[in-house]
C-alpha positions as a printed NumPy array, in Angstrom:
array([[ 87.458,  63.682,  97.538],
       [ 88.791,  62.788,  94.077],
       [ 92.466,  61.715,  93.795],
       [ 94.687,  63.463,  91.371],
       [ 96.721,  61.645,  88.837],
       [100.548,  62.086,  89.515],
       [102.554,  62.95 ,  86.608],
       [105.88 ,  61.368,  86.082],
       [108.762,  63.25 ,  84.812],
       [109.446,  60.595,  82.032],
       [105.958,  60.918,  80.766],
       [106.221,  64.656,  80.416],
       [109.593,  64.495,  78.699],
       [108.222,  61.937,  76.209],
       [105.373,  64.275,  75.488],
       [107.747,  67.168,  74.814],
       [109.866,  65.084,  72.512],
       [106.757,  64.124,  70.478],
       [105.343,  67.602,  70.481],
       [107.266,  68.766,  67.265],
       [105.88 ,  65.785,  65.366],
       [102.318,  66.399,  66.676],
       [102.418,  70.101,  65.731],
       [103.998,  69.142,  62.235],
       [101.14 ,  66.668,  61.627],
       [ 98.506,  69.309,  62.295],
       [100.297,  72.214,  60.789],
       [ 97.248,  74.216,  59.794],
       [ 95.664,  73.93 ,  63.206],
       [ 99.031,  74.882,  64.713],
       [ 99.162,  77.991,  62.338],
       [ 95.513,  78.802,  63.355],
       [ 96.264,  78.554,  67.09 ],
       [ 99.332,  80.63 ,  66.819],
       [ 97.545,  83.336,  64.598],
       [ 94.812,  83.525,  67.236],
       [ 97.239,  83.857,  70.052],
       [ 98.979,  86.74 ,  68.105],
       [ 95.744,  88.458,  67.754],
       [ 94.816,  88.258,  71.368],
       [ 98.261,  89.542,  72.229],
       [ 97.998,  92.556,  69.699],
       [ 94.566,  93.29 ,  70.951],
       [ 95.838,  93.386,  74.522],
       [ 98.728,  95.671,  73.586],
       [ 96.479,  97.968,  71.612],
       [ 93.945,  98.171,  74.371],
       [ 96.636,  98.986,  77.033],
       [ 98.475, 101.511,  74.949],
       [ 95.781, 103.31 ,  73.042],
       [ 92.492, 102.929,  74.709],
       [ 93.525, 103.32 ,  78.324],
       [ 95.878, 106.255,  77.4  ],
       [ 92.948, 108.397,  75.941],
       [ 91.687, 109.23 ,  79.257],
       [ 95.035, 110.697,  80.638],
       [ 95.037, 114.448,  80.749],
       [ 97.94 , 115.975,  78.731],
       [ 98.311, 119.031,  81.19 ],
       [101.355, 117.72 ,  82.717],
       [103.587, 119.946,  80.573],
       [103.011, 123.436,  81.738],
       [106.397, 124.907,  80.878],
       [106.553, 126.644,  77.469],
       [109.216, 125.98 ,  75.053],
       [111.982, 128.626,  75.211],
       [114.283, 129.089,  72.231],
       [117.958, 129.822,  73.273],
       [119.26 , 131.882,  70.562],
       [122.791, 131.717,  72.076],
       [122.966, 128.033,  71.746],
       [121.568, 128.164,  68.19 ],
       [124.279, 130.471,  67.117],
       [126.929, 128.202,  68.554],
       [125.418, 125.072,  66.797],
       [125.065, 127.16 ,  63.567],
       [128.821, 128.023,  63.805],
       [129.877, 124.493,  64.168],
       [127.773, 123.46 ,  61.198],
       [129.303, 126.24 ,  59.068],
       [132.736, 125.087,  59.99 ],
       [131.975, 121.505,  59.103],
       [130.467, 122.549,  55.834],
       [133.548, 124.696,  54.95 ],
       [135.855, 121.759,  55.794],
       [133.716, 119.481,  53.597],
       [133.779, 121.904,  50.671],
       [137.716, 122.259,  51.038],
       [137.966, 118.537,  50.625],
       [136.039, 118.588,  47.537],
       [138.394, 121.054,  45.758],
       [141.489, 118.843,  46.366],
       [142.457, 116.702,  43.322],
       [143.733, 113.249,  44.356],
       [145.724, 111.035,  41.852],
       [144.034, 107.801,  40.87 ],
       [146.141, 104.929,  42.035],
       [144.502, 102.487,  39.625],
       [145.515, 104.196,  36.531],
       [149.196, 103.657,  35.377]])
């Protein structure tokens, strides 16, 4: 049975302290690696949200949309009142405080 090498906490801390310099020296390879990771992640998201969702039946919604004219009239009245108040403020003539 082979023996496993034990990692010391100080060695790991030294590695993580040197990591920004190592990544900075190999900036192109770092960019390339991160770009490939982003492509893998994006393809996984695309697969889970688009390809797997194609097979789902959309027959879940069986209830038809019903138009409630009572509610529509109430909303229309509120909009007309707001429009009327807006037009009334336009007709008022306020003095300019910056002109002497």
